[in-house]
NUKEGU-838476 format. One record per residue: residue number from 1; x, y, z of N, C-alpha, C, O in turn. Coordinates in steps of 0.001 Angstrom, whole numbers, plus 524288, in hexadecimal, padded with zeros to 5 digits. Layout:
N
[NUM, [X, Y, Z], [X, Y, Z], [X, Y, Z], [X, Y, Z]];
...
This chain:
162
[1, [971C0, 3EBCD, 6A97A], [975C5, 3EF7E, 6A9F2], [97A0E, 3EC89, 6A90E], [97913, 3E7FF, 6A7CF]];
[2, [980B4, 3EE4D, 6A970], [9849C, 3EE2A, 6A6BB], [98793, 3EF76, 6AB70], [9873B, 3F406, 6ACED]];
[3, [98B15, 3EB94, 6AEA8], [98C67, 3ED7C, 6B2E0], [9946D, 3ED48, 6B18C], [995E6, 3E96C, 6AF16]];
[4, [99690, 3EF49, 6B262], [99C71, 3EE68, 6B07C], [99D9E, 3EE80, 6B654], [99CBB, 3F27E, 6B8DA]];
[5, [9A025, 3E902, 6B930], [9A1E5, 3E87C, 6BE15], [9A91F, 3E7F8, 6BD4A], [9ABA6, 3E574, 6BA10]];
[6, [9AB6D, 3EC8C, 6C305], [9AED8, 3EB20, 6C07F], [9B208, 3EB96, 6C509], [9B1A7, 3EF89, 6C7C0]];
[7, [9B616, 3E6E8, 6C689], [9BAAE, 3E552, 6CC93], [9BEF1, 3E753, 6C9CE], [9C1A2, 3E5AB, 6C62E]];
[8, [9BEDD, 3EB96, 6CCA0], [9C515, 3F09A, 6CB93], [9C960, 3ED1A, 6CDB0], [9C84C, 3E9EB, 6D120]];
[9, [9CEDA, 3ED96, 6CB8B], [9D20C, 3EDEF, 6CBF7], [9D6C6, 3EEB2, 6C990], [9D685, 3EEE8, 6C4C4]];
[10, [9DB07, 3EF2C, 6CB81], [9DEB5, 3F25F, 6C611], [9E163, 3EF62, 6C39D], [9E38C, 3F110, 6BFA8]];
[11, [9E259, 3E819, 6C5BC], [9E55A, 3E675, 6C108], [9E031, 3E25E, 6BF0C], [9E033, 3E12F, 6BA63]];
[12, [9DC3A, 3E067, 6C229], [9D693, 3DE9B, 6BF95], [9CFB1, 3E1C7, 6BFCB], [9CBF8, 3E028, 6C260]];
[13, [9CFB9, 3E354, 6BEA2], [9CA44, 3E53F, 6BCEC], [9C62D, 3E255, 6BAAA], [9C597, 3E210, 6B5E6]];
[14, [9C240, 3DF52, 6BF0E], [9C005, 3DC03, 6BC85], [9BA48, 3E020, 6B885], [9B9BE, 3E4E1, 6B8F7]];
[15, [9B71C, 3DCDC, 6B542], [9B340, 3DFFA, 6B41D], [9AEB4, 3DAEF, 6B18B], [9AF8F, 3D66D, 6B01E]];
[16, [9ABC1, 3DCD2, 6B1AF], [9A5D6, 3D966, 6B16E], [9A0D0, 3DCA5, 6AF11], [99E52, 3DFD7, 6B1A7]];
[17, [99FFC, 3DB93, 6AAE0], [99BE4, 3DF09, 6A84F], [99676, 3DB05, 6A896], [99660, 3D6AC, 6A689]];
[18, [991EA, 3DD6C, 6AB97], [98C6C, 3D9D4, 6ACA7], [9892A, 3DCAD, 6ABD1], [98932, 3E127, 6AD92]];
[19, [983EB, 3DA01, 6A7A8], [98038, 3DD22, 6A6B4], [97BAE, 3DB60, 6AB3F], [97B74, 3D697, 6AB9F]];
[20, [97804, 3DE35, 6AEC7], [9748B, 3DCA4, 6B0CB], [96E7F, 3DF48, 6AFD3], [96E33, 3E414, 6AF99]];
[21, [96A97, 3DCA6, 6AF5E], [96876, 3DBB6, 6ACE2], [96347, 3D625, 6AC85], [96315, 3D1B4, 6AAB0]];
[22, [96000, 3D97D, 6AF3F], [95CAE, 3D5D4, 6B284], [95CD2, 3D323, 6B766], [95A33, 3CFBA, 6B98E]];
[23, [95FAB, 3D512, 6B822], [963FC, 3D33F, 6BD62], [965A5, 3CE1A, 6BC7F], [9655B, 3CA60, 6BF85]];
[24, [967A5, 3CE4B, 6B77C], [96B08, 3C85C, 6B541], [970E6, 3CDD1, 6B46E], [971C4, 3D263, 6B336]];
[25, [97302, 3C98B, 6B5F3], [97A75, 3CC41, 6B5F0], [97CD0, 3C803, 6B005], [97C9C, 3C347, 6AF37]];
[26, [97E51, 3CB41, 6ADC6], [980DC, 3C87F, 6A76A], [98576, 3CAB3, 6A70C], [985E5, 3CF77, 6A697]];
[27, [98AD3, 3C66E, 6A73E], [990FD, 3C973, 6A653], [98FC2, 3C9C7, 6A056], [98E00, 3C6A6, 69D22]];
[28, [991E5, 3D053, 6A019], [99450, 3D187, 69A57], [99949, 3D179, 6997A], [99B06, 3D032, 6952E]];
[29, [99C53, 3D2DE, 69D7A], [9A261, 3CFED, 69CAF], [9A505, 3D137, 6A20F], [9A2F7, 3D36F, 6A5CC]];
[30, [9AA18, 3CF51, 6A1A3], [9ACC6, 3D1AC, 6A6E7], [9B1BA, 3CF0F, 6A5E7], [9B251, 3CBB1, 6A286]];
[31, [9B5AA, 3D0EB, 6A94F], [9BBA2, 3D127, 6A77F], [9BE48, 3D2F5, 6AAC2], [9BC18, 3D2FC, 6AF0A]];
[32, [9C339, 3D4FE, 6AAB5], [9C764, 3D7AF, 6AD48], [9CB68, 3DBD8, 6AA82], [9CDD0, 3DAFD, 6A670]];
[33, [9CBA1, 3E0D1, 6ADC4], [9CEB0, 3E219, 6AA84], [9D4BD, 3E20A, 6AE52], [9D57B, 3E2F5, 6B2FB]];
[34, [9D85E, 3E08E, 6AA0A], [9DC30, 3E050, 6AD87], [9E1B7, 3E4F6, 6AB52], [9E28B, 3E696, 6A6DF]];
[35, [9E4C6, 3E61B, 6B070], [9E8E9, 3EA12, 6AF5C], [9EEAB, 3E662, 6B0B3], [9EF36, 3E251, 6B335]];
[36, [9F312, 3EA35, 6AD77], [9F768, 3E638, 6AF9D], [9F956, 3EB1D, 6B2C4], [9F858, 3EFCD, 6B25D]];
[37, [9FCFB, 3E7CE, 6B699], [9FF99, 3E993, 6BAC4], [A0422, 3ECB5, 6B90F], [A05E3, 3EFC7, 6BC51]];
[38, [A06D1, 3EC70, 6B394], [A09B2, 3EFDB, 6B19B], [A085C, 3F3D3, 6B084], [A0AB5, 3F7D2, 6B1CC]];
[39, [A0446, 3F3B4, 6ADE4], [A0122, 3F988, 6AF90], [A0133, 3FDCA, 6B382], [A00D5, 3FCD6, 6B835]];
[40, [A01C8, 403B3, 6B125], [A0019, 406AC, 6B777], [9FA32, 40588, 6B94F], [9F710, 402E5, 6B6C9]];
[41, [9F94B, 407BE, 6BDB5], [9F3C2, 407A7, 6BEFF], [9F21C, 40ADF, 6BBF2], [9EDB8, 40916, 6BB21]];
[42, [9F277, 40EF0, 6B93D], [9F008, 4127F, 6B617], [9EF12, 41040, 6AF96], [9EC2F, 411EC, 6AC1F]];
[43, [9F208, 40CB8, 6AFAE], [9F1C4, 40A82, 6AAE0], [9EDFA, 405F2, 6AC2C], [9EA61, 405F9, 6A8FB]];
[44, [9ED6F, 40169, 6B04D], [9EA73, 3FEAD, 6B0FE], [9E59E, 4022D, 6B1C4], [9E2C9, 4015F, 6ADF6]];
[45, [9E329, 40612, 6B552], [9DE8B, 40845, 6B6B2], [9DC9F, 4099C, 6AF23], [9D865, 4089A, 6AD13]];
[46, [9E079, 40B96, 6AD20], [9DE6F, 40B48, 6A63D], [9DA94, 40873, 6A52E], [9D60B, 408F6, 6A3AB]];
[47, [9DE85, 403FC, 6A6C7], [9DBA2, 3FE9D, 6A371], [9D721, 3FE27, 6A50E], [9D367, 3FDC2, 6A209]];
[48, [9D69B, 3FE1F, 6AAF9], [9D169, 3FCD1, 6AC55], [9CC95, 3FE99, 6AAB7], [9C8A8, 3FC45, 6A931]];
[49, [9CDCD, 4040B, 6AB72], [9CB8F, 40707, 6A951], [9CB15, 4078E, 6A2C2], [9C6EB, 40993, 6A174]];
[50, [9CDA0, 40682, 69F8F], [9CAD5, 40588, 69921], [9C8CF, 40005, 69A06], [9C4DE, 3FFEF, 69746]];
[51, [9C924, 3FC76, 69BC3], [9C81C, 3F7F0, 69ABA], [9C189, 3F694, 69C8A], [9BE43, 3F38D, 69ABF]];
[52, [9C17C, 3FB82, 6A237], [9BB0D, 3FAE6, 6A30C], [9B7C7, 40058, 69F9D], [9B30E, 40123, 69F35]];
[53, [9BA71, 40231, 69E5C], [9B85A, 406E3, 69999], [9B691, 402BB, 69456], [9B240, 40275, 6923C]];
[54, [9BB6B, 3FFB9, 69317], [9B96B, 3FC37, 68DA4], [9B2BF, 3F9C6, 68FEA], [9AE91, 3FA5B, 68D9D]];
[55, [9B3D8, 3F6C0, 69594], [9AE46, 3F225, 694CE], [9AA51, 3F62A, 69684], [9A5DA, 3F495, 695AF]];
[56, [9AA8E, 3FBE5, 6991C], [9A4C1, 3FED0, 698E9], [9A389, 3FD3B, 69446], [9A09B, 3F9A4, 692FD]];
[57, [9A7AF, 4022E, 68FEE], [9A69C, 401AF, 68AC9], [9A311, 3FD62, 6887E], [99E91, 3FE66, 68723]];
[58, [9A58E, 3F79F, 687FE], [9A46A, 3F2B1, 68651], [99FC1, 3F1AA, 688F1], [99D00, 3EF28, 685E7]];
[59, [99D60, 3F265, 68D53], [9985A, 3EEF1, 68EDD], [9946C, 3F37F, 6901A], [98FB0, 3F34A, 68F47]];
[60, [99738, 3F7D2, 6924C], [991AA, 3FCB1, 69139], [99059, 3FB54, 69862], [98BE0, 3FC92, 699A4]];
[61, [9929D, 3F9C5, 69B63], [99019, 3F848, 69FD1], [98D79, 3FE6D, 6A45C], [9901C, 4023E, 6A59F]];
[62, [987FB, 3FD66, 6A5C4], [985E6, 40093, 6A864], [9880F, 4048C, 6AED4], [9874E, 408C4, 6B102]];
[63, [98B4C, 3FF1B, 6AF78], [98DF7, 401C4, 6B3A7], [9933D, 3FF9E, 6B663], [99633, 3FD01, 6B3A5]];
[64, [99432, 40053, 6BA37], [99BAB, 3FD96, 6BADA], [9996F, 3FE08, 6BFE3], [99662, 4013A, 6C1CA]];
[65, [99C59, 3F8DF, 6C226], [99BB0, 3F724, 6C7BC], [9A148, 3F57F, 6C86B], [9A33A, 3F301, 6C4CC]];
[66, [9A3DC, 3F670, 6CC23], [9A992, 3F711, 6CFBE], [9A87D, 3F5BB, 6D511], [9A486, 3F717, 6D76D]];
[67, [9ACA2, 3F2A8, 6D721], [9AE09, 3F13A, 6DB69], [9B027, 3F554, 6DD60], [9B39D, 3F841, 6DBC3]];
[68, [9ACEF, 3F535, 6E236], [9B16C, 3FA3F, 6E83D], [9B5BE, 3F7D7, 6E8C8], [9B6FB, 3F336, 6E862]];
[69, [9B851, 3FC31, 6E9EC], [9BE04, 3FABF, 6EBCC], [9BD38, 3F89F, 6F1C2], [9BADA, 3FB63, 6F4E6]];
[70, [9BF58, 3F36D, 6F353], [9BE4D, 3F2B0, 6F77D], [9C45B, 3F130, 6F9BB], [9C7B1, 3EEE6, 6F722]];
[71, [9C4F9, 3F310, 6FF49], [9C922, 3F3E2, 7021F], [9CC1D, 3EF0A, 700E8], [9CAB7, 3EAAA, 6FF7C]];
[72, [9D1C3, 3F1A6, 70221], [9D69A, 3EC6F, 6FE2F], [9DA06, 3EDEB, 701C3], [9DB09, 3F26D, 70316]];
[73, [9DC52, 3E8E8, 703C4], [9E066, 3EB34, 7084B], [9E856, 3ECDC, 70370], [9EC9C, 3EE5B, 7050E]];
[74, [9E71A, 3EBF5, 6FFAC], [9E8F7, 3EE92, 6FC44], [9E908, 3F2DA, 6FA51], [9E5FE, 3F39C, 6F6AB]];
[75, [9EC59, 3F6F1, 6FBFB], [9EB46, 3FC27, 6F87F], [9EA3B, 3FDA3, 6F3F6], [9E67D, 40023, 6F243]];
[76, [9EE6E, 3FBA6, 6F1AA], [9F221, 3FB9D, 6EE53], [9ED70, 3F8BB, 6E925], [9ED62, 3FA91, 6E4B4]];
[77, [9EA21, 3F480, 6EAA3], [9E4E9, 3F10B, 6E879], [9E197, 3F520, 6E8A1], [9DF64, 3F64B, 6E484]];
[78, [9E0AE, 3F7AA, 6EC97], [9DADB, 3F8F0, 6ECE6], [9DA52, 3FEA1, 6E9FE], [9D67D, 40152, 6E8E5]];
[79, [9E131, 3FF76, 6E909], [9DFE5, 40598, 6E6F1], [9DF18, 40528, 6E195], [9DC39, 40825, 6DF25]];
[80, [9E2D2, 3FF9E, 6DE9D], [9E29B, 3FDA7, 6D980], [9DDA6, 3FCC0, 6D62E], [9DC99, 3FDAF, 6D195]];
[81, [9DA25, 3F9E8, 6DB77], [9D3F9, 3F8A3, 6DA40], [9D0AD, 3FDEA, 6DA17], [9CD0C, 3FE89, 6D6FF]];
[82, [9D238, 4018F, 6DD9A], [9CFAF, 40523, 6DF31], [9CFE7, 4090E, 6D85A], [9CC10, 40B79, 6D6C3]];
[83, [9D5C6, 408C0, 6D4F9], [9D5FA, 40C18, 6D1E0], [9D415, 408CF, 6CE1B], [9D3B0, 40BA2, 6CA3C]];
[84, [9D2FA, 4056D, 6CD35], [9D127, 40185, 6CA6C], [9C96C, 4030F, 6C873], [9C6B3, 40456, 6C4B3]];
[85, [9C92D, 401EC, 6CD4F], [9C343, 401D3, 6CE64], [9C214, 40741, 6CC1F], [9BE41, 407D0, 6C942]];
[86, [9C61F, 40C62, 6CDA2], [9C2C6, 41288, 6CC30], [9C3B7, 41248, 6C582], [9C103, 414E5, 6C283]];
[87, [9C6DC, 40FA5, 6C431], [9C68B, 40EF7, 6BD99], [9C38B, 40D0F, 6B9CE], [9C37D, 40E05, 6B518]];
[88, [9C01E, 40932, 6BD55], [9BD91, 40685, 6BC79], [9B6AF, 40A0C, 6BC96], [9B34E, 409DE, 6B92C]];
[89, [9B692, 40D18, 6C200], [9B162, 41127, 6C339], [9B293, 4157C, 6BCCB], [9AEF3, 4163D, 6B9BB]];
[90, [9B75C, 4177B, 6BBFE], [9B7B5, 41BBE, 6BAF3], [9B6AC, 4189C, 6B3CC], [9B426, 41B35, 6B0A2]];
[91, [9B81E, 41509, 6B2B5], [9B51C, 413B1, 6AD0C], [9AFD8, 41094, 6AD87], [9AD44, 4100E, 6A981]];
[92, [9AE19, 40E8A, 6B1F4], [9A8BC, 410E2, 6B09A], [9A49C, 413D2, 6B0D5], [99FF1, 4133A, 6AFD9]];
[93, [9A7FA, 41817, 6B2C4], [9A57C, 41E62, 6B5EE], [9A6FD, 42225, 6B089], [9A3F1, 42598, 6AF25]];
[94, [9ABBE, 4212A, 6ADD0], [9AC4E, 42263, 6AA1F], [9A9B1, 420FD, 6A670], [9AA66, 4242E, 6A2E9]];
[95, [9A5EE, 41CB8, 6A4C0], [9A20B, 41B12, 6A0B8], [99CC5, 41D75, 6A1C8], [9989E, 41E1C, 69F72]];
[96, [99F24, 41E9B, 6A707], [997D2, 42184, 6A7AB], [9952F, 41BA0, 6AB1B], [99088, 41A7A, 6AB7E]];
[97, [9985D, 41992, 6AC96], [993D4, 413AA, 6AF6C], [993DC, 4151F, 6B55C], [997B7, 41739, 6B752]];
[98, [98F21, 413DC, 6B866], [98ECA, 41313, 6BD67], [991A3, 40F90, 6C01E], [991C0, 40AF1, 6BECB]];
[99, [99435, 4115D, 6C428], [99975, 40E85, 6C613], [99686, 40BF0, 6CBD4], [99552, 40F2F, 6CF2A]];
[100, [99593, 40712, 6CCC7], [993F1, 40555, 6D079], [997D6, 40239, 6D4E3], [99BAB, 400A7, 6D270]];
[101, [9982E, 40101, 6D993], [99C87, 3FFAD, 6DC41], [999C6, 3FAF5, 6DF77], [9951C, 3FAAE, 6E098]];
[102, [99DA4, 3F76E, 6E0A0], [99C54, 3F481, 6E564], [9A1AE, 3F2C3, 6E747], [9A5EE, 3F223, 6E51D]];
[103, [99F8A, 3F21B, 6ED1A], [9A2F7, 3EEEC, 6EF90], [9A38D, 3E991, 6EE8F], [99FB0, 3E743, 6ECDD]];
[104, [9A89E, 3E685, 6EF71], [9A9A5, 3E113, 6EFBC], [9A4A4, 3DDB7, 6F398], [9A17F, 3DA8D, 6F1CC]];
[105, [9A4F9, 3DF2E, 6F851], [99F05, 3DE9E, 6FAD6], [99A5E, 3DDEA, 6F7CF], [997BD, 3D9E3, 6F7C3]];
[106, [9993C, 3E310, 6F4A3], [995D8, 3E34C, 6F129], [9932D, 3E039, 6EC3F], [98EAA, 3DFA4, 6EAB1]];
[107, [9974C, 3DEDA, 6EAE4], [9987E, 3DADF, 6E6BF], [997BE, 3D55B, 6E7BD], [994FF, 3D26B, 6E51A]];
[108, [99B79, 3D3B0, 6ED61], [99A34, 3CDFD, 6EED8], [994BB, 3CC57, 6F1A1], [99399, 3C7D5, 6F2DD]];
[109, [99101, 3D196, 6F284], [98C88, 3CF03, 6F3A4], [987BF, 3CEB0, 6F1F5], [983CA, 3CC7A, 6F38E]];
[110, [98946, 3D29B, 6EC9F], [984F3, 3D2C2, 6E7F1], [98612, 3CCA7, 6E582], [982A3, 3CA3B, 6E32C]];
[111, [98A40, 3CB05, 6E639], [98BC3, 3C721, 6E016], [98B4E, 3C197, 6E368], [98928, 3BDCD, 6E160]];
[112, [98E1C, 3C143, 6EA3B], [98BD4, 3BE02, 6EB25], [9891A, 3BC59, 6EF09], [9880C, 3B7C3, 6F007]];
[113, [9876A, 3C18F, 6F242], [984A7, 3C1E5, 6F701], [987C5, 3C33D, 6FB8A], [98615, 3C61D, 6FF01]];
[114, [98C22, 3C147, 6FB95], [98FEC, 3C2BB, 700B5], [993C5, 3C72E, 7000B], [996DD, 3C752, 6FC5D]];
[115, [99380, 3CA98, 7037E], [99A69, 3CE39, 7013D], [99E98, 3CD29, 70144], [9A232, 3D022, 7001D]];
[116, [99F11, 3C756, 702FE], [9A49F, 3C72F, 706BE], [9A6E7, 3C219, 70187], [9AB04, 3BF9D, 701C2]];
[117, [9A2FC, 3C1C6, 6FD6F], [9A36F, 3BCA8, 6FA72], [9A9ED, 3BCA0, 6F8B4], [9ACC4, 3C066, 6F7C9]];
[118, [9AAF6, 3B7CD, 6F8A0], [9B0E7, 3B760, 6F527], [9B16F, 3B7DF, 6EEAD], [9AD75, 3B6CA, 6EC33]];
[119, [9B512, 3B919, 6EC64], [9B683, 3B915, 6E5A4], [9B329, 3B397, 6E522], [9AEC8, 3B452, 6E349]];
[120, [9B42E, 3AF11, 6E636], [9AF96, 3ABE0, 6E353], [9AB49, 3AB66, 6E325], [9A88A, 3AA25, 6DF67]];
[121, [9A991, 3ACF3, 6E9BD], [9A2E0, 3AD92, 6E8F5], [9A15C, 3B25E, 6E533], [99D10, 3B2BB, 6E312]];
[122, [9A401, 3B4B9, 6E4D8], [9A119, 3B9B0, 6E12B], [9A200, 3B7A1, 6DB13], [99E65, 3B768, 6D7E7]];
[123, [9A813, 3B5F7, 6D9C4], [9A734, 3B302, 6D511], [9A32B, 3ADA1, 6D238], [9A176, 3ACD8, 6CDCB]];
[124, [9A2D6, 3AAC6, 6D734], [99DE9, 3A7AD, 6D56C], [9986D, 3AA0E, 6D511], [99553, 3A7A0, 6D24E]];
[125, [99693, 3AECF, 6D7A2], [994E7, 3B144, 6D64E], [990FB, 3B38C, 6D294], [98C45, 3B3F7, 6D1B3]];
[126, [996C7, 3B512, 6D080], [99540, 3B9EF, 6CC51], [9953E, 3B5BF, 6C870], [990F0, 3B533, 6C65E]];
[127, [99916, 3B260, 6C6B7], [9973A, 3ADB0, 6C306], [990D0, 3AC03, 6C460], [98E00, 3ACD5, 6C090]];
[128, [98EB4, 3AA65, 6C7DA], [98A67, 3A861, 6C787], [98614, 3ACD1, 6C6BF], [981A0, 3AB2D, 6C5F5]];
[129, [98693, 3B076, 6C6D4], [98189, 3B5DD, 6C645], [985DB, 3B868, 6C122], [984A6, 3BD0C, 6C0C8]];
[130, [98908, 3B78B, 6BE43], [987FB, 3B8AA, 6B8D6], [988ED, 3B425, 6B676], [98900, 3B53F, 6B1C8]];
[131, [989A7, 3AFEA, 6B6F0], [9892E, 3AB65, 6B440], [98E9D, 3A993, 6B1F0], [98EFA, 3A6B9, 6AE15]];
[132, [9932A, 3ABB7, 6B4F9], [9974A, 3AA70, 6B2D3], [998A4, 3A512, 6B443], [99764, 3A344, 6B88A]];
[133, [99CE9, 3A0A5, 6AE6A], [99EB3, 39C5B, 6B148], [9A2AB, 39C4D, 6B435], [9A445, 39885, 6B6B4]];
[134, [9A4EC, 3A198, 6B400], [9A949, 3A05E, 6B942], [9AA65, 3A7A3, 6B8FB], [9A972, 3AA83, 6B53F]];
[135, [9AC7A, 3A901, 6BDD2], [9AEB3, 3AD2B, 6C0D0], [9B2ED, 3AE62, 6BCB7], [9B651, 3AB5A, 6BB27]];
[136, [9B1BE, 3B596, 6BA9B], [9B74B, 3B506, 6B7FE], [9BAD3, 3B87C, 6BB0F], [9B9AB, 3BAC1, 6BF22]];
[137, [9BF27, 3B89A, 6B8AB], [9C55E, 3B8D5, 6BB3B], [9C6A6, 3BDEA, 6B75B], [9C5CD, 3BF88, 6B2E8]];
[138, [9C968, 3BF54, 6BC6B], [9CA6E, 3C03A, 6C078], [9C682, 3C2D5, 6C327], [9C362, 3C5EE, 6C135]];
[139, [9C6F0, 3C09F, 6CA83], [9C216, 3C25A, 6CE05], [9BEF0, 3C6C2, 6CCB1], [9BA2C, 3C739, 6CD1C]];
[140, [9C318, 3CABF, 6CA9E], [9C1D1, 3D12B, 6CA6C], [9BC34, 3D069, 6C6A0], [9B7D5, 3D205, 6C7D3]];
[141, [9BD9B, 3CD9D, 6C1F0], [9B905, 3CCA0, 6BCDD], [9B31F, 3CAAF, 6C0B4], [9AF9F, 3CDFA, 6C0C5]];
[142, [9B25F, 3C6B0, 6C310], [9AE2A, 3C508, 6C5E0], [9AE81, 3C8C7, 6C9C1], [9AAB1, 3CB64, 6C86D]];
[143, [9B03E, 3CB06, 6CD9B], [9AE94, 3D0A5, 6D0A7], [9AD14, 3D40A, 6CCEC], [9A8FD, 3D629, 6CE4E]];
[144, [9AE43, 3D53C, 6C998], [9ABA6, 3D8FC, 6C3CD], [9A634, 3D7E7, 6C438], [9A2D1, 3DAD3, 6C5FA]];
[145, [9A581, 3D191, 6C1B0], [99FF9, 3D04F, 6C17E], [99C83, 3CFE3, 6C691], [9982B, 3CDE7, 6C602]];
[146, [99DE4, 3D16D, 6CB15], [99CA2, 3D0A9, 6CE1C], [99A58, 3D62C, 6D0C4], [9963F, 3D6E7, 6D32D]];
[147, [99E8B, 3D9BF, 6CF68], [99B08, 3DF4E, 6D0C0], [99835, 3E028, 6CBCB], [9970B, 3E4CA, 6CB3E]];
[148, [996DA, 3DD66, 6C850], [99367, 3DFCB, 6C376], [98E1C, 3DCBC, 6C68D], [98A8C, 3DFB6, 6C7CC]];
[149, [98D63, 3D6A0, 6C7E9], [98A94, 3D548, 6CB5C], [98737, 3D96A, 6CF25], [982A3, 3DADF, 6CEEB]];
[150, [98BBE, 3DABC, 6D2F2], [989C8, 3DB68, 6D7E2], [9897D, 3E09E, 6D646], [98AEB, 3E262, 6DA83]];
[151, [98851, 3E755, 6D1B3], [98755, 3EAE1, 6D0D1], [98129, 3E972, 6CC8B], [97D91, 3EC83, 6CBA7]];
[152, [981B5, 3E46C, 6CAD0], [97D43, 3E2F6, 6C890], [97779, 3E257, 6CAF6], [972E4, 3E349, 6C9D9]];
[153, [97B88, 3DF7A, 6D034], [975C0, 3DF08, 6D588], [9745A, 3E486, 6D724], [96FD3, 3E612, 6D797]];
[154, [978C1, 3E77B, 6D803], [9777A, 3EBA1, 6DA36], [97477, 3F0F3, 6D4BF], [972FD, 3F568, 6D5CA]];
[155, [97473, 3EF76, 6D1AE], [971EA, 3F2B6, 6CE3D], [96EBE, 3F7C5, 6CEAB], [96F7A, 3FC2F, 6CCE8]];
[156, [96A47, 3F541, 6D222], [9661B, 3F7B9, 6D496], [96723, 3FCA0, 6D774], [963EA, 3FF43, 6D9DB]];
[157, [96D18, 3FDA9, 6D6C1], [96DA2, 402AB, 6DB5B], [970FD, 40524, 6D923], [97475, 40747, 6DBB1]];
[158, [970C5, 40579, 6D374], [972E8, 409D9, 6D0CB], [96F77, 40E19, 6CF77], [96CB4, 40DAD, 6CB8D]];
[159, [96F43, 41338, 6D302], [96E12, 4187C, 6D2CC], [96D08, 4188F, 6D79A], [96951, 41B79, 6D882]];
[160, [96F8C, 4159F, 6DCEF], [96E2D, 41762, 6E094], [972EB, 41612, 6E3C2], [972FD, 4132C, 6E798]];
[161, [97763, 418E4, 6E169], [97C6B, 41A53, 6E330], [97FBC, 41553, 6E469], [982DA, 4145D, 6E7F2]];
[162, [97E5A, 4131D, 6E12B], [981F2, 40DAB, 6E290], [986E3, 40DE0, 6DFF7], [98A0B, 40A49, 6E07E]];
């Protein structure tokens, strides 16, 4: 199974691509889609959609896993993340991929065993579990790989309304 994990954001959308075979997770690729504040929101969302669609065509994932929107004190930030998240879901759905959503708590618990783990703990475990020499930057990329791991560990729930 190949998983495309996405940590959505309007400025930076992190992505990771991980193959799961015999309970072994192997990184196939990772990076970030960056958009410019000089562009309109519509142009930025188009960039995210186009780049995620290219990744889907390149890696041919079996599914897309995305982080659910969590409460944010800043309404405009939450709205922008929600828009980027919607575009990511649309890109996966448009390509015919099943889309799975995980809360930050679920991702942290799957990767570290502790739902309140900090970013450094998550980054350390992502490196250990995927055999990476250092945490990818920015944090959004590491988070996308963590989402891949989370779905890989939860893949037995496929078809059970996950």
